[in-house]
N, C-alpha and C positions, 0 to 999 in steps of 0.2 A: 503494499499499500504506499502511496506516495503522499508526502506532506506538501501542502501548497500554501504559500503565503498570499492569500486572497485579500485584497485590499479595497480600494475605493469603488470599484464597479458594483460590489454588492450592496453598499450603502446607496449608491445612486439609483440602482434597480429598485431597492426597497422604498426609497422616498418618492420615486416616480409612480410606483404601482400605488402607493397610499394616496397620492394626490390625484391620480387619474380619474376623470369622471365623464369625459365626452366620448362616446363611441365613434369609432372610425367608419366612414361610408363604405358600403360593399362595393367590390369591383363588379363590372358587368362582363358576362361571357367567360371564357376560359382565361383570359388575361384582362388586365385593366384596359380602359378605353385608350385606343391609340396604340395598342401593342398586339402582337401575334405570337402564338406559341412556337418555341423553338426546342431543340433537342429531341431525344427519343428515349424510350425505355430500354432499348437494346444498348444504347450508349451509356445508360445509367444516370442520366440527368434529364430535367425538364426546366424550361425557362421561358421568359417573355422577352421580345425585342420590339423597339419602336417601329411603327409603320412610317412609310414616307418615302420620297425619292432620295436617291444618293445624292451627296453634297455636289453641286454644280450641275445637276441634270435638272431638266424640266419635266414635270408631269404631263404625260399625254392627256389631252382634252377629249374624253370619250364623248361628251355631248356635242362636240363641234363637228364630229365626222372625221377628226384627225387622229384618232385613237390608234394604238399599235396593232389592234386587231383588223382595222379597215383594210380591205384589199388583199388579205392573205388567203391563199387558196386552202380549202379543207384538207386536212391530213388524217389518214387512217392508219393506225397501227395494227399489225398482225398479232393475234393473241399470243402466238409463240414468241414474238420479240418481247412483249411485256413479260412473259414468263422468264426468258433468258435475262433480261435486265435485273428483275428481282433476284433471280439465283446469284447473279454476279455480285449484287449489293450485299446479299447475305454471306456470300464467300469472302467479301472484302471485310466485313465486320467481323467474322469469325476469325480471319487471319489477324486483324488488329487486336482482337481480344486475346488470342494466343500469344501475342507479342507482349501485350500488357501483363499477362499472367507470369511472365518471366521476372517481374519486379516483386521481391518479397514484400514490400509495403502494399503493393496492390493486391497480392494474394491475401494478406492479412485483413484487409479491408473488405475484400470479397467475401471472406468467411465471416466477418464480423467479430469484434472482440470488445471486452469491457476494460475500461480505465477507472481506478479507484482513487479518489482524492479526499483529503481531510485537512482542514485548517490546522496550523500550528496550535498546540495547547494554550499558548499565551494569547492567541487571537480572540478578542471578546465576541467575535461573530459567530465562531464555532460552526463551521459549514461542513456538512457531510455529503459527498456527491459520489454518484456512480454514472458513468457515460458509456453508452454503447456506440461503437463507431462503425460505419459501414462506408462503401464507396459512394453512396447517395447522400451521406450526411451522418447525422447522429441523433441519439436520444439522451437526455439528461435527466436524472432522478436526483433532486436535491432538496436538503433540508437544513435551514439555519437557525440558530438562536439568537441571543444577544438582544439588543433594543428593538430589532425589526424581525421577529421570527417569521418563518413561513415554510411552506412545503410546495414544490412545484414539479410538474412533469413538463419538460421543454424539448423542442426539436429544432434542428438546424440543418441546413443544406444549401447547395448552390442555388435552387430555385426559390428560396426565401430571400427576398430582396433585402438589401441593407436599408436602415433607417438611422437617422441621427438622434431622434428622440423617441422614447417609448410611447406607444399609442395603442389603441385597442383595434382589433380586427375580427370580424366574424368569420370563423372557419369551421370546418367539420372535422371531427377526430373519430376514426373508425378503429375499433379494437374488437377481435373475436366476433365480427359480423354485427356488432352493435354500433350505430352511428350517432353521435352527439353533435349538434351545430350549437356552438357557444362563442362567446367573447373570449379572445385570447389576447395576451400582452405581446405586442410586436415590437421588438427592439434589437439593437446590434448584439452580435455574438461577441461576448467579453473578450475573448482570446484572439479573435480575428475580426476587425471592424468592416472588412469587405463583405461579410456575410451577415444575414439577419437570423433572428431566433424567435420562435413562438413559444410562450410560456403559458401553461394551464394551471391555475390555482387548484391545489389539493386541500381539502378541508383541515387535514391534521397530519402529524407525523405518522401516526399509526395507520391512517388511511393510505399513505404513500407506501410504506413498508409492507403492510399486509397484503396488499393488492398486487405485489410484484409476481407475476407468474413465472415458472421455469422457461416456458416458450411463449411468446406473445407477438402476435402480428400487429401491425400498426400502419395507418396511412392518414396523412393530414391533407385536406383538400380545400382549396379556395374555390368556391362554386364547383365546377367540374374538373378543375385543374389540380392534379396531384402535386403537391409541393415536396413531400418527402414520405417514403413508404418503405417497408421491409418487415423483418422479424427478428426479435433478438432471441438468443438462446442463453443458457447458463444463468437465467434469472435468479436461481437459488443463491448463487454466490453473491450477486449484487444485493439481494435482500439481507444476507448475513452481514455483509460489510456496513450496510447502512444501519442495521440493528446494533451492531457492535460499536459503530462510531457514536451513535446517539447515546448508547449506554455509558461509554466513557465520558460523554459531555455531561451527563447527568450526575456522575459519581464525584 
C-alpha cells in the first residue's frame, strides 16, 4: 500500500461540493451542441470534437446550389467491395492492437488493476482510496475524514472533458443492469488536469465499503454517449484495503 501526501485538491473539492447548488444544463444528443462523436470502442476510447470547417476553408453553401454534392454523378459500391474494406479495417485494428499489447503498461491496463492509497498518518484529512485502472480510464473509491468528511464513487477517462471549476452534470450510472440517472459532480482529475472526473456522492463510509462487489460492471453515460465503461475484478481486496484504512483512522 502506498502512502500519499494529498493536500490542497481535497480541500478544494470538499469546499466546492459544499457550496455548489446550481445544476448544470444537460447536453443534447450524443455530444454537446456543435460537437460530433469521435473514437471507437475498438480503439478503447470515445470523445467529442467540434463541428465546422477547417481553418482557412469556406463552408459550401448547400442552399445556393453551390454545395459540394451538386453535379457529382451517382456512385454505387459493390457489396463485396464494402466487405473487403471492412475486413481490411478490422485486420488493421487487430495488427495495431497486437503491437500495443507488446507494451507491458498497456497489457496491465488491458487486464485492469487496483492501486491503493492512504494519507500520511499526520495528515488531518485522513484519506483512504482504492483506484481501479483500465485503458479506458478508471474508477476511484474514496473516503476521507477531517473537517470535510465524505464518501465518493468517481470515474475518469479521456471522454470526460476537463473543466476548470466543479459543476453539476446529469449523467446515468449503470451497474449490474441497474441504471440511475443522477446529478454528479464534474471537476478536473486532481492528478492530471487535462482529464475530467465525475464524482457520485455515497451516503456513508459503510455504504461505500459494504457495496464493493468482487466483480462489478460499470458504465457512465451522458445521454446516449458512453463516457467510461468496463468491469473491475478483485474487489474483495479493495474492500479490505478501505476497511483497514478506515479502521486505522478511527483507532
